[in-house]
Rosetta silent file (secondary structure, phi, psi, omega in degrees, C-alpha in Angstrom):
SEQUENCE: MDKDKPPRIEDIEAAAARDGIHLAKERAPFVLEGTRFLHDAARRNERLIAETEGADEP
SCORE:     score description
SCORE:     0.000 S_00000001
   1 L     0.000  132.695  179.410  -22.146  -16.850   -5.927 S_00000001
   2 L   -79.848  127.027 -170.759  -25.449  -15.118   -6.209 S_00000001
   3 L   -64.632  -23.813 -178.078  -25.189  -11.680   -7.840 S_00000001
   4 L   -81.627  -17.832  177.593  -28.079  -10.370   -5.757 S_00000001
   5 L   -98.885  146.228  169.755  -26.389  -11.055   -2.376 S_00000001
   6 L   -67.031  157.738 -178.922  -23.404   -9.250   -1.086 S_00000001
   7 L   -68.488  144.435 -177.746  -20.208  -11.276   -0.795 S_00000001
   8 L   -77.935  149.177 -177.773  -19.767  -12.992    2.566 S_00000001
   9 H   -57.504  -45.834  176.911  -17.117  -11.737    4.858 S_00000001
  10 H   -52.470  -36.218  177.593  -15.482  -15.120    4.999 S_00000001
  11 H   -68.105  -38.715 -174.171  -15.195  -15.141    1.104 S_00000001
  12 H   -73.952  -36.660 -175.390  -13.597  -11.597    1.101 S_00000001
  13 H   -70.221  -42.784 -174.822  -11.175  -12.609    3.957 S_00000001
  14 H   -67.725  -41.053 -178.398  -10.188  -15.929    2.100 S_00000001
  15 H   -65.713  -39.010 -172.447   -9.654  -13.908   -1.295 S_00000001
  16 H   -74.762  -30.632  172.963   -7.567  -11.257    0.554 S_00000001
  17 H   -60.848  -58.207  171.926   -5.534  -14.051    2.167 S_00000001
  18 H   -48.424  -45.491 -178.461   -4.835  -15.673   -1.206 S_00000001
  19 H   -68.285  -45.834  178.699   -3.916  -12.411   -2.808 S_00000001
  20 H   -60.497  -35.906  175.681   -1.526  -11.590    0.135 S_00000001
  21 H   -63.491  -43.213  179.435    0.180  -14.873   -0.180 S_00000001
  22 H   -65.287  -41.485  176.269    0.530  -14.479   -3.847 S_00000001
  23 H   -67.504  -39.203 -174.487    2.006  -10.919   -3.535 S_00000001
  24 H   -64.493  -42.875  173.243    4.356  -12.082   -0.836 S_00000001
  25 H   -63.363  -37.773 -174.876    5.731  -14.905   -3.024 S_00000001
  26 H   -70.450  -38.549 -179.338    5.953  -12.569   -6.003 S_00000001
  27 H   -93.969   -9.751 -177.144    7.880   -9.880   -4.042 S_00000001
  28 H   -55.661  -38.321 -179.952   10.013  -12.144   -1.803 S_00000001
  29 H   -68.796  -24.655  175.190   13.085  -12.153   -4.153 S_00000001
  30 H   -68.741  -44.708 -175.510   13.064   -8.273   -4.121 S_00000001
  31 H   -66.973  -40.744  175.874   12.794   -8.159   -0.417 S_00000001
  32 H   -61.286  -44.302 -179.044   15.630  -10.592   -0.015 S_00000001
  33 H   -60.624  -46.040 -178.965   17.829   -8.782   -2.484 S_00000001
  34 H   -65.878  -33.899  169.899   17.084   -5.493   -0.604 S_00000001
  35 H   -63.861  -38.810  176.030   17.956   -7.025    2.737 S_00000001
  36 H   -69.211  -38.116 -177.811   21.128   -8.373    1.499 S_00000001
  37 H   -66.309  -50.645 -175.048   22.095   -4.980   -0.031 S_00000001
  38 H   -62.543  -33.568  179.641   21.247   -3.253    3.443 S_00000001
  39 H   -67.966  -53.711  174.968   23.308   -5.921    5.296 S_00000001
  40 H   -50.584  -50.942  174.853   26.224   -5.398    3.029 S_00000001
  41 H   -59.954  -38.430 -176.989   26.105   -1.613    3.306 S_00000001
  42 H   -63.635  -43.428 -174.204   25.949   -1.854    7.099 S_00000001
  43 H   -63.923  -44.716 -175.291   29.086   -4.079    7.094 S_00000001
  44 H   -60.096  -44.567  177.676   30.906   -1.566    4.755 S_00000001
  45 H   -60.348  -39.498  177.526   29.942    1.257    7.084 S_00000001
  46 H   -71.218  -35.134  176.129   31.197   -0.523   10.084 S_00000001
  47 H   -69.364  -43.339  169.032   34.407   -1.344    8.449 S_00000001
  48 H   -59.075  -44.164 -178.861   34.956    2.332    7.316 S_00000001
  49 H   -59.837  -46.742  175.627   34.178    3.497   10.673 S_00000001
  50 H   -59.082  -43.061  179.056   36.699    1.219   12.253 S_00000001
  51 H   -64.013  -40.547  179.648   39.346    2.242    9.695 S_00000001
  52 H   -73.750  -36.485  167.774   38.623    5.805   10.219 S_00000001
  53 H   -63.779  -30.858  178.316   38.875    5.625   14.085 S_00000001
  54 H   -82.124  -15.400 -177.814   42.140    3.939   13.843 S_00000001
  55 H   -79.929  -21.757 -173.772   43.406    6.556   11.485 S_00000001
  56 L   -71.691  -29.476 -176.140   42.758    9.319   14.038 S_00000001
  57 L   -82.287  143.078  179.347   45.540    7.876   16.492 S_00000001
  58 L   -75.565    0.000    0.000   49.016    8.893   15.880 S_00000001
């Protein structure tokens, strides 16, 4: 690449896409772990709500 010329938009877009894919692969395990945590928490909440609603009845 010539240092006197500005980078081409296509080169910038390609570099951004490569970086984005790299970051996505790097962070995917954390996203998956967070998703599992939220899913488990939602199931626990649903179970607690069901138990609480049943306890209100005589």
